[in-house]
KEKE-3310 file (N, C-alpha, C; in steps of 0.2 Angstrom, whole numbers, plus 5000, padded with zeros to 4 digits):
npx = (5116:5118:5109:5097:5096:5095:5082:5074:5076:5072:5059:5054:5056:5047:5035:5029:5026:5017:5007:5004:4999:4987:4980:4977:4968:4957:4944:4934:4930:4935:4924:4920:4919:4914:4916:4907:4914:4922:4915:4923:4920:4916:4925:4922:4923:4932:4937:4933:4927:4938:4946:4939:4939:4953:4954:4948:4957:4967:4964:4969:4983:4985:4979:4979:4992:5000:4998:5004:5017:5021:5019:5030:5041:5040:5042:5056:5063:5061:5067:5080:5083:5083:5072:5064:5052:5043:5045:5040:5027:5025:5028:5017:5007:5011:5010:4996:4991:4996:4989:4977:4978:4979:4966:4958:4962:4957:4944:4941:4944:4936:4924:4926:4923:4930:4936:4949:4955:4949:4955:4968:4968:4965:4976:4986:4981:4982:4996:5000:4993:5000:5013:5010:5007:5017:5029:5043:5048:5048:5057:5069:5070:5079:5085:5084:5090:5089:5075:5072:5079:5072:5058:5052:5055:5048:5035:5032:5032:5021:5011:5011:5002:4990:4994:4998:4986:4981:4991:4989:4978:4979)
npy = (5171:5184:5190:5185:5189:5203:5203:5199:5210:5221:5218:5218:5232:5238:5233:5240:5252:5249:5245:5257:5264:5257:5259:5272:5273:5267:5272:5269:5260:5244:5230:5221:5204:5194:5178:5165:5157:5141:5126:5113:5096:5085:5073:5056:5049:5036:5031:5025:5013:5008:5006:4996:4985:4983:4978:4966:4960:4957:4944:4937:4938:4932:4920:4912:4916:4914:4900:4897:4901:4891:4879:4882:4881:4868:4863:4867:4860:4847:4848:4850:4839:4830:4824:4821:4817:4819:4832:4838:4836:4844:4856:4858:4859:4871:4879:4879:4885:4897:4901:4901:4912:4923:4921:4925:4938:4944:4941:4949:4962:4964:4969:4981:4999:5008:5010:5009:5003:4990:4987:4986:4975:4965:4965:4961:4949:4942:4942:4933:4922:4919:4917:4905:4897:4897:4895:4898:4905:4895:4886:4894:4894:4884:4882:4885:4897:4903:4904:4913:4925:4928:4927:4938:4950:4945:4943:4957:4961:4954:4959:4973:4982:4981:4984:4997:5004:5000:5005:5018:5021:5017)
npz = (4863:4869:4860:4864:4877:4875:4868:4879:4888:4880:4879:4892:4895:4886:4890:4902:4896:4886:4894:4901:4890:4887:4899:4898:4887:4892:4901:4910:4925:4927:4926:4941:4945:4957:4961:4969:4984:4981:4986:4992:4989:5003:5009:5012:5029:5034:5046:5058:5053:5047:5058:5064:5055:5055:5068:5066:5058:5067:5071:5061:5063:5075:5073:5059:5054:5064:5065:5052:5055:5065:5057:5048:5056:5059:5046:5044:5054:5050:5037:5041:5048:5037:5033:5020:5014:5024:5026:5014:5015:5026:5020:5011:5021:5027:5016:5014:5026:5024:5013:5018:5027:5018:5012:5023:5025:5014:5015:5027:5024:5013:5018:5022:5021:5015:4999:4994:5005:5003:4991:4995:5003:4995:4987:4997:5000:4988:4987:4997:4993:4981:4985:4992:4982:4973:4980:4981:4992:5002:4997:4999:5013:5023:5035:5053:5055:5042:5042:5053:5048:5036:5038:5044:5035:5024:5029:5031:5017:5012:5020:5019:5010:5017:5031:5031:5031:5044:5053:5052:5059:5072)
capx = (5115:5117:5103:5091:5096:5092:5075:5070:5077:5068:5052:5053:5055:5041:5028:5026:5024:5011:5002:5002:4995:4981:4977:4975:4962:4951:4942:4929:4933:4933:4919:4923:4915:4916:4914:4906:4919:4920:4915:4926:4916:4918:4927:4919:4928:4932:4942:4930:4926:4945:4948:4935:4942:4960:4953:4946:4963:4971:4963:4973:4989:4985:4977:4982:4999:5003:4998:5009:5024:5022:5020:5036:5045:5040:5046:5063:5065:5061:5073:5087:5084:5084:5066:5062:5045:5039:5046:5036:5020:5025:5028:5011:5003:5013:5007:4989:4990:4998:4984:4971:4979:4977:4959:4955:4963:4952:4937:4940:4945:4930:4919:4928:4919:4935:4937:4956:4957:4947:4960:4974:4967:4965:4983:4989:4979:4985:5003:5000:4991:5005:5018:5008:5007:5024:5033:5050:5049:5049:5064:5074:5071:5082:5087:5081:5093:5085:5068:5073:5081:5068:5051:5050:5054:5043:5028:5031:5031:5015:5006:5012:4997:4985:4996:4998:4979:4980:4995:4987:4972:4981)
capy = (5172:5191:5192:5183:5194:5209:5203:5199:5216:5225:5216:5221:5239:5240:5231:5245:5257:5247:5245:5264:5266:5254:5262:5279:5272:5264:5277:5266:5255:5237:5226:5215:5199:5190:5171:5162:5152:5135:5122:5106:5090:5082:5066:5051:5048:5029:5030:5021:5007:5005:5003:4989:4980:4982:4974:4960:4957:4955:4937:4934:4938:4927:4913:4909:4918:4910:4893:4897:4901:4884:4875:4883:4879:4861:4861:4868:4855:4841:4849:4850:4832:4827:4819:4824:4815:4823:4840:4839:4836:4850:4862:4858:4861:4878:4883:4879:4890:4904:4903:4903:4919:4927:4921:4928:4945:4946:4941:4954:4968:4965:4972:4988:5004:5012:5006:5009:4998:4984:4985:4984:4969:4961:4965:4957:4942:4939:4941:4927:4916:4918:4913:4898:4893:4898:4891:4900:4906:4889:4884:4898:4892:4877:4881:4890:4904:4906:4906:4919:4931:4929:4927:4945:4954:4942:4945:4964:4962:4952:4963:4981:4985:4982:4987:5005:5007:4999:5009:5025:5022:5015)
capz = (4870:4869:4857:4868:4883:4872:4867:4885:4890:4876:4880:4899:4894:4882:4893:4905:4891:4883:4900:4902:4885:4888:4904:4896:4883:4896:4907:4914:4929:4924:4930:4945:4946:4962:4961:4976:4985:4979:4991:4991:4992:5009:5008:5018:5034:5035:5051:5063:5050:5046:5064:5065:5050:5058:5074:5064:5055:5072:5072:5056:5066:5081:5071:5053:5053:5070:5062:5047:5058:5068:5051:5045:5061:5058:5040:5045:5058:5045:5032:5045:5049:5031:5032:5014:5013:5029:5024:5008:5018:5030:5016:5009:5026:5028:5011:5016:5031:5021:5008:5023:5029:5012:5011:5029:5024:5008:5018:5032:5021:5008:5022:5023:5017:5011:4993:4994:5010:5000:4986:4998:5006:4989:4985:5002:4999:4982:4988:5001:4989:4976:4988:4994:4976:4970:4985:4981:4999:5006:4995:5002:5020:5024:5042:5057:5054:5036:5044:5057:5044:5030:5039:5046:5029:5020:5031:5029:5010:5011:5024:5018:5008:5023:5037:5030:5034:5051:5056:5052:5063:5079)
cpx = (5113:5110:5097:5090:5093:5085:5071:5071:5072:5061:5050:5052:5049:5034:5025:5023:5017:5005:4999:4997:4988:4977:4974:4968:4956:4950:4937:4932:4931:4928:4922:4918:4918:4913:4913:4912:4917:4920:4918:4921:4919:4920:4924:4925:4927:4935:4939:4929:4933:4947:4945:4938:4949:4959:4952:4953:4968:4970:4967:4980:4990:4983:4981:4989:5003:5004:5003:5016:5026:5023:5027:5042:5046:5044:5053:5066:5066:5066:5079:5088:5084:5078:5062:5054:5041:5039:5041:5029:5020:5025:5021:5006:5005:5009:4999:4987:4992:4992:4978:4972:4977:4969:4955:4956:4958:4945:4936:4940:4939:4925:4920:4924:4924:4937:4945:4959:4955:4952:4966:4974:4967:4972:4987:4987:4982:4993:5004:4998:4996:5011:5016:5008:5014:5029:5041:5052:5051:5056:5070:5075:5073:5084:5083:5083:5090:5078:5068:5074:5076:5060:5049:5049:5049:5036:5027:5029:5023:5009:5006:5006:4991:4988:4997:4991:4978:4985:4993:4981:4973:4981)
cpy = (5180:5193:5190:5187:5200:5209:5203:5206:5221:5224:5219:5228:5241:5238:5236:5251:5255:5247:5252:5266:5263:5257:5269:5278:5270:5269:5274:5261:5248:5234:5221:5210:5195:5183:5169:5157:5145:5130:5115:5101:5087:5075:5061:5050:5040:5027:5025:5014:5004:5002:4996:4984:4978:4977:4967:4956:4955:4947:4933:4933:4933:4920:4911:4910:4914:4902:4892:4896:4894:4879:4876:4881:4871:4859:4862:4862:4848:4842:4848:4842:4827:4822:4822:4823:4819:4830:4842:4840:4843:4856:4863:4861:4869:4882:4884:4884:4897:4906:4905:4910:4924:4927:4925:4936:4947:4946:4947:4961:4970:4969:4979:4993:5008:5008:5005:5003:4991:4982:4983:4977:4964:4960:4960:4950:4939:4938:4934:4921:4914:4915:4906:4894:4892:4894:4893:4902:4900:4886:4887:4896:4885:4876:4886:4897:4907:4908:4913:4926:4932:4930:4935:4950:4951:4944:4953:4965:4960:4957:4971:4984:4986:4985:4994:5008:5006:5003:5016:5026:5020:5021)
cpz = (4871:4866:4861:4874:4880:4871:4874:4888:4887:4878:4887:4899:4891:4886:4897:4901:4888:4888:4901:4897:4885:4893:4902:4891:4887:4902:4912:4918:4927:4929:4934:4946:4952:4962:4968:4978:4984:4985:4989:4993:4998:5007:5014:5023:5036:5041:5056:5059:5049:5052:5066:5061:5053:5064:5072:5061:5061:5073:5067:5059:5071:5079:5065:5052:5059:5068:5057:5050:5061:5062:5048:5050:5060:5052:5041:5049:5054:5040:5035:5046:5043:5030:5026:5013:5018:5028:5019:5011:5022:5026:5013:5015:5027:5022:5012:5021:5028:5016:5012:5025:5024:5011:5017:5028:5019:5011:5023:5029:5015:5012:5023:5018:5013:5005:4992:4999:5007:4995:4989:5001:5000:4987:4990:5001:4993:4983:4992:4997:4984:4979:4990:4988:4973:4974:4984:4988:5003:5004:4998:5010:5021:5032:5046:5057:5048:5038:5048:5052:5038:5032:5040:5039:5024:5022:5030:5022:5009:5014:5022:5015:5014:5029:5037:5032:5041:5055:5057:5057:5070:5083)
residu = (MET:ARG:ARG:ALA:LEU:LEU:VAL:VAL:LEU:ALA:GLY:SER:LEU:LEU:LEU:PRO:VAL:ALA:ALA:CYS:ASP:ASN:ALA:LYS:LYS:SER:THR:ALA:ALA:PRO:ALA:VAL:SER:VAL:ALA:PRO:PRO:GLU:THR:LEU:PRO:THR:LEU:PRO:ASP:TYR:THR:VAL:ASP:THR:GLN:MET:VAL:CYS:THR:GLN:LEU:GLN:SER:VAL:TYR:SER:GLY:GLU:LEU:ARG:GLN:PHE:GLY:THR:ALA:MET:GLY:LYS:LEU:VAL:SER:LEU:LYS:GLU:ALA:LYS:GLN:THR:ALA:ASP:ALA:GLU:LYS:ALA:GLU:THR:ASP:ALA:ALA:THR:LYS:LEU:LYS:ALA:ALA:GLY:ALA:LYS:ILE:ARG:GLU:ASP:THR:ALA:THR:ALA:LYS:ASP:PRO:ASP:PHE:GLN:ALA:ALA:GLY:GLU:THR:SER:ALA:ALA:LYS:PHE:GLU:GLN:SER:ALA:THR:ASP:ARG:LYS:TYR:PHE:ASP:ARG:VAL:LYS:THR:LEU:LYS:ASP:LEU:ASN:SER:THR:LEU:GLN:PRO:GLN:MET:ALA:GLN:TRP:LEU:THR:PRO:VAL:SER:SER:PHE:CYS:GLU:SER:THR:SER)
# end
């Protein structure tokens, strides 16, 4: 440790001496070249287009997702009543509504000019469609209490990629 400290100390003492020595050797003023300021490319502003797409997405919330919520309510009622055959049909109906919501999100965000927004729409749509196919979410919901405690966080997970764009433009 001492040796390293001595090396650093010696180097810091010799550096000004070397600088002075170099300054004496050079009598001419160094040439100064001034580079023109770099202009940064302007990024496209997608704000207006993003707002339009977010407005279109409102129809998903009031249409397909509302229909999904209604179908989930029916599914839970049938599960609580132990009407298994009807519950299976209701689950298929709810899955169809969930898949339709994903398809609508994909359709609406595909028209966005912002490629990141398009990708977010694709991600959200895939989450909806995955849950509609996998159906693990449906198995977790057996009572109205389950539905109330899981639906909001699940929706947030499905919608997060897209909602981050729409929240920033509101």
